Structures are given as structure tokens and as C-alpha cells.
N, C-alpha and C positions, 0 to 999 in steps of 0.2 A: 459326478453332475459337477457342471464347470461353473464359476460366481458371474456376474455379469459386476461391473465396474463401469460410471463412466465420472468422464467430467465433476468440475466444481462448477456451478451451479454457481450465477447475483442472490440465489435466494439460500445458498449456505453460509458465502460473507455477508449477507445484507440480511440484522435480523430487523433494526430497528431505523426507523429514517421519519425527521419529521417534514421534510419538507424539497422533495426533488428540485423545485429549480432555484432551494435555498441553495442546496447539500455539498450541491453536482457542480463540477465545473472538465469542460476540455478542459485539457494541458497536456502540452508537449516531452514528451516522454524523450531521455537521453539513447541517440541513435551509440548499436552493435553489443545489448544483449535485447532475451526474449524477456519480457513478464508477462507472467503468469497474471488470472484474476487472482483478487487478495492482500497482490504487492502492497507490499510496505515502503511508500517515499519520500522523500527527502525531498527540497524544492534548493536546488544553488542559488549561492544570492548572490553569482554574478551573469548567470543566462535567464534565472527565472525558469529553468528547464529541470524536472522531476527528471529523479533519479530511484535504484534499489538506494536503503536509509544505511550507510555503512554505522558499523558498530560504535567511534570513534573519526572525526575528521581525517579526510583524501587529502589528494595535493591535487586540484580539478574536478573536485567535489562541496567543498569549504559551505555550508551549511545543509551543506543532503543532509548530516548525522542527524538531525534534527531533524526523530521521522513523520510529518501532521500534514497526509497523507492513504486513503487508501485505492488500488484501480478495485475498478469495474470492471474488465473487460480482458479479456486477453490480448495477448498485444506480442509480435510475433517478431525475431531480431531482425532487426533493418538495420543500411549502412548511414541513412536518416533520421532527422528525432522525426519522433509522430507522435501525433496528437489519438486521444485516449478519453477513455469519461473515469473521474479520480473520484469518489467521496473524503470531499476538504475543506469539512466545515461539520459542526453538529448543531445542533441536535441530532444527534444517531448511535446507536444498536449494530457491531459488529463481531460476529462471532472465532471467538480466540483460535481455533483450532483450520480454523482458513485462512491465517495469515499468513504472507507465503515473504519469511523474514528473508533481507542481505545476507549470503556466507559467512561475514565478520561477525551476526549476530548471530553464536552463539554456542551461548550461556544460558539457563534460567530469568540472570539479574542481567541479563545484555533486554533477554524479552520484554523483563519488564520496565525496567528504563522508553524502552517503545511505546508499551505501553502506553504511560504516562507523558509522554513524549502528544502521540495520539489525543489521549482525555486532556490537555492542553487548549486540543483543539473544537473538544467537541466530543468527539469521535468515542464513544466509549465500548472497551474489549470487554467479552464479557465469555460465559467459558457456557459455551450450548450441546443442545442432546439432539 
């Protein structure tokens, strides 16, 4: 018997939010990468554009090492900056297992640091079933 699988949905990532008109914003994503639903984002200080939040400061992405948003829709790879909907402030609760981190965030300690950074913006990460 075959196993059915489906793409993650918004309900898999976002478990509770106070007011979507307050917690969500349309943001600009840096070109060159595909961003899945639940991507943990940081904001590049110089441009205000969002990108995957790396584990440490990276040339060209300065500021993005601080996680401050969670992407609420998947975005295909593009050669130009793209607009997308993101959770940028709380109060909100997101599911831990649904978050997608930058490839450089590869240890439990680094993931815990990203969760703490999101919490500073009112985005609380919880283990969900």
C-alpha cells in the first residue's frame, strides 16, 4: 500500500496568532533562493530585504543573522527580489517541527538560538503534535 504525503500547509506552521492584521506583513525576499513555507528569516540591515537567517554574520547579509520572521507561504527561486507574506511580530505561536532553517543552522544550539531570537519578536516556538 502506498503512502500519501502532502505539502506543509499554513496550519502546520502557524498554531495561534493574536491578530493577522497586526502580526503579518508583506516583505521583500532576497533573490536567488527558493523559500519554503516556514522559512526562518532575518532582515538585511542595509536594504531591509529578508533572507534565510544564517547562523552567523555573513558578508552581504549583515543583520539577517538575527531571526525576526517566519515565512507564511512558499516562494519559488527567482532572479529578482520577491514579495511574500511573513509573520513578523507576535503574539503568535509557531510549530517547531514546521520551521525551516538556513543550511548553516545545523546544530541544536544554533536552532535554540534562532527560537530565542524569534521569541524576542513575540513569535513563540512550541513543540506541536
